[in-house]
C-alpha positions, -999 to 999 in steps of 0.1 A, spaced: 85 -26 -250 100 -15 -217 71 7 -205 45 -20 -210 67 -45 -192 72 -22 -162 35 -15 -160 27 -52 -161 52 -58 -132 37 -28 -113 2 -43 -117 15 -77 -105 30 -61 -75 -3 -43 -68 -22 -76 -70 2 -90 -44 -3 -62 -19 -39 -52 -24 -53 -84 -7 -32 -76 23 -45 -41 24 -81 -53 22 -75 -80 48 -61 -54 72 -91 -32 67 -115 -61 71 -98 -69 104 -103 -33 116 -139 -33 105 -146 -67 122 -131 -53 154 -152 -21 151 -120 -1 152 -117 34 139 -87 55 149 -60 77 135 -36 47 130 -62 30 106 -70 63 88 -33 73 83 -24 37 74 -51 36 47 -40 70 33 -4 60 33 -12 28 14 -33 46 -12 -9 75 -17 21 52 -17 6 31 -44 -5 60 -65 30 75 -64 46 40 -70 29 34 -103 44 62 -124 78 59 -106 79 22 -116 66 29 -151 94 54 -157 121 33 -140 130 55 -111 148 30 -89 152 43 -53 122 67 -49 98 40 -61 112 17 -33 104 45 -8 69 47 -22 65 10 -19 78 12 17 52 39 26 24 17 12 36 -13 31 40 8 63 4 18 58 -7 -18 60 13 -23 92 -3 9 106 -38 -4 99 -30 -37 116 -14 -19 146 -45 3 149 -68 -26 148 -49 -48 173 -35 -24 199 -57 7 201 
């Protein structure tokens, strides 16, 4: 079944990126950082992942890559906010 297979792959992809997201947030918390980079990064990750799941499930190829890139950029934003601001 194609839908079940795509959802399983989307879940596997989530399990690959979620620890990075949590690690980035833990770094920000450990450094007692709270700024707009971290807030926007967390929102970008959550919204990017929420949009990515149905796009992946229905096999939309290019837009889902954009959603994945937004989520990944969110992790980078959190790390930037924790390290440089």
